[in-house]
Residue, then its C-alpha position, 0 to 999 in steps of 0.5 A: m674498327e682497330n684500323i680506325k682507332q689506329l688512324l685516330d690515335k695517330e692523328v691525336k698524337k700529331r695534332n696535340s700541339l700548339n703548332e695546330l693553332t696558327k694564323e694559317t690554321p686558325d681556331p677560336l681556341m687561340i683567343a680563349q687560350k690567350n685570355n685564360d678565363e672561363y667567361i671569355a672562353l664562353i664568348c669565344a665559343l658562342f661566336s664559333y660558327g662560320n669560317a675559322h679565319q673570320i671567327v678569329k678575326f672578329l674575336s681578335s677585335l673584341d676588348f674583353n676588358l670591357l667585362e670589367e667596365s660599366e654597361e654604358c662603356i660596353e654599349k659605347e665601345l661595341s657600337n660598331h662590332y657585329y658578326r654575321f647574324q649578330k648586330s652590334s646590339d646583340v654583341i653588346a647584349l652578350f657582353i652585358a649578360i656575361k658581365r652580370l653573370k661573372a659578378q654573381d658566380s663562377l661559370e663552373n659553379i653555375f654549370r655544376k648546378g645542373y651537371d652534378k646530380n647525374h653527371d649530365v653535361l646537357e643539364g649543365i649546359s641548360k643551366i648556363i643558358q638559363n642563367v644567361e637569360e635570367v641576368y639580362a632579358y634581351n631578345s632578338e633573332g641574332y642573340k637567340f642564335l648566339v646564346g641558344t635555347s635550353p634543350k627540349r624535354d620529354k613529359t618526364g622532364h628528361i632532355k630529348q636526344i631527338g629534336n634537339s640541336c647538337y649544342k656544338r659550341y657549348n660542347m666545344f667550350l666544355r672540351w676547352m674547360v675540362r680537358d687539359d693537354n697542349l690544346d685544351m685549357g683544363l680550367w675546370k677541375n670538378v667535371d669528368k672528361k669521360d662525361l663530355i659529348l663530341p662537339l659535332d660540326t659538319h666536318t666531324f659529322k661527315v668524317s664520322l659517317k665515312l669512318g663508320l662511327l655513325k650510320r645515322k644521317t641526321y645531324d642532331l644531338k642523338s648523332a653527337i651522343l652516338i659518335t661519342e659512345a663509339l669513341k668511348k670504345f677507343n678511349n672510355e675515360d677521354p672519348i673527346i680526345y679525338d674531337f680535334a683530330l676528327y675536325r682536322i681530318g675532315q677539314e684537310k680531307i684526309v679521308 
């Protein structure tokens, strides 16, 4: 495992640079950083599935100033915007929901209503999803995919590790908000980075299997948590420092 730690530490040092976020190697974090706003960053994260070039192209086409405009204006201006599983009506619905939520409270405060009790980021994610659903009752397959669903729970009310998705886009958003370096934005000051969960995607999942950070071959929340626990052995206070390095290692087929 020491060799793995050396590889990851080397990649972290190499990747912790804005040079990693370019037109040639795009990432939705580029758009989030440009706007430096927690709610805009959430929108960027929720659309972060599929090809990175296409994600950044779509996000670049959005006018985030619409969050300060009327809902009628949002409907008019976004009537021709769509992305993969999301029709224009889904994009419009998300902007209206975020506009309403932004008028109520900070996103960090909403998250902390779930997180603060036991320092559980999954409870915080659940609160965000719950609040998005409450401020705007909109339902479609594309919108449901975009926003996600609250985590499934067992009979005692605890969030299940098996049977839930890995919440990659929300965990990536939390990485952006909580960690603070040359890549991540660090806008939130009251959430501990040691509580974060790896934003598991296909690249980091395959790389983690190859490196021996994970033996379980199911792509779900439990695997994301197990890899996070393995990474804590390398850096207990900041295990998700390795996320971007793992992603690039997989993307560039370094291992």
